[in-house]
N, C-alpha and C positions, 0 to 999 in steps of 0.2 A: 536415480530418481528418489527423491524424498517426499514423504507424504505426512502431513499433520493437519489437525483441525485448528483453524484460526478463529479465535473469539477475541474481539477487541472493542474497546470503547474509545470514542474520540470526541473532542470538542474544539471548535474554532475559538481562538482567543485573539486579542488585540496585540499589536506590536509591543505596547508597553507591558502587557501581561507576559508576553514571551520574554522580553528583556529581564523582567523580574524573576521569572523561573530560571532563566539561564544564569543569573547572578547567584542563585541559591543552589544550583546543581552543577558544581564545577565538574568539568569533564572535557574530553577532547571531541568537539564536533567533527563529523565527517560528511563528505558529500556523496550523494548517490543520485543517479539519473534513471528514471523510469521511461521506457519507450513502450507505448501501448499499441496493441494490435487487435484487429477484427477482420472479418471477411468484408468484401465490398458491400454486401447486402446486410451487414450487421447481424449475422447469425449468432455470434457469441453473445452480444448484448441482449438479443431477444430471449436467449436461454439463461440470462443472468450470469454468464461466465465472463470473467475478465482474464486477459492475457497480457503479460508484460515481460520485457527483457530489462533487467536491472543491472547497471554497472556501478561498482563501488570499489575504489582502489584498483587492484589488478583483477578483480573478480567479475565474472559475468554469469548471471543466472537467468533462466527462463521459468516463469511461474504461471500456472493456470489456477484461478480461484473459482471453485464450483460451489454454488449455494447448497446448503443442507438445512435441516430443521433448526439446529443450533450452530451458528457460525458458518464457516466455509471450509471445504476440503481444499487444502493448499498443496498442489503438486509442483515440485520444483526440480528442475534439471540443472545441475551445476556445470561450470566450466564449458559453457556453450560459446560457439563462435556466432556473433550476431548476424553475420552474412549467410550462414548455413544452418541456423538453429532449427528451422522447421523441417529441414530435410534430413537431419540427423536420425539415424534408424530408430532409437528408442523414443524420440519425440514423435516421429512420423507414425510409429506404431500406436502410441498413446492417442494421438489425434484421430487416427482412423477408428480406434476403439470407441472414442467419444463421438464419432460421427462428424468430425470436423474435416470435411473433404475438400472444400475450396480454399484457395490460397489466402493466407493472412497478410494484411498490409498495414503499414505504420499509420496510426491515426492521430497520435499526439505524443508530446514529450513533457515531462514534469521533472524539475530538478529540486532536490531536497538537501538542506543542511540539517543534519540530525544529531541530536545528543541522546544517549540512552543511559538508563539507570536501572539496575536490577533491584526489584522489590521482592517482598516475601512471596507474593502470589502471581507476579507477572513482571513485565518489562515496561517501564515508563519511557516514552519517546517524546521528545520536544522537537518539533519540526518547523522549519521555515521553508515554504514551498513556492516555487516560481514556475509559472506556465502561462503561455499566451499573453504575456505582458501583465500578468496578475501576480501579486505576492500575497500569500496568506500564511497564517500561523496556526498551528494546532498542537494539542497534547493528545497523545494516543496511549492507551494502556492495553498491552497484549497479555491476556490471561494465560498463565502456564497451567495452573491448577486451581481448583475450587472457585467456580464461577461467582458464587455469592460473596465469598470473602475477598475475591479479586475486585469486584465492583465496590465493595465497602472500602477497601484499601485505596482505590482510585479516588473515590469521593472524599475520603479523609485527606489525601494529599492535596486535592483541589481546594478543599475547605480551608486548609492551613494557609493558602495563598489568597483566600477571599473569593475563590471561584466555585461555581456550582456545575455539576455534571447535568447537562441537558443535551440530548441528542440534537445537535444543531447543524450537522454537516453531512454531506454525502461523502462517499469514498473519494480518494484522490483521483482515480481514473474517471469517475463521473464528473467531478469538478473540472478536470482538465478537458475532457472531450466536449462537455456542454458549453465551454467557453471558446471553442475554436471559431474564429471569424467565419461568417457564411461563405466568403469567397475562397476559403481554404478547406472547407468541409467536403 
């Protein structure tokens, strides 16, 4: 189990802006798929907790994001088997400690093509996301150190491309789950 504090800034962009960023940040994009989970009665959502199993390459990880005053506690279990992830002993113990006692069920899936670039104070992620027949584009900046300088660096990168940071989007899980067609909810 790994634990860290996640602080990130993100902004939705157009396909044209996405293509412009991708042309200026050469790198090897990679695919990842997020499978989102909650209880039948939405206990995690009510507590502001998100749960996902993410696959990328040959890796599979299970992550819980728990809100805190600044950012989120991100608890990640590596090398999980998607079929038995929630019954694995360390995961089951963590869930019991968090009061997550009823079964978690799959709620939605989001696929991302991601390119990442290490910056001085964080990681810049340029994403193309597909979920429930929707495609959107976003730029994310995950702060490693120095929140203030990280935000300044992110704003400077965006400004260079004629973009402005304005919090204009929800998290990926929220966008995905809020767009599930009513007959599938």
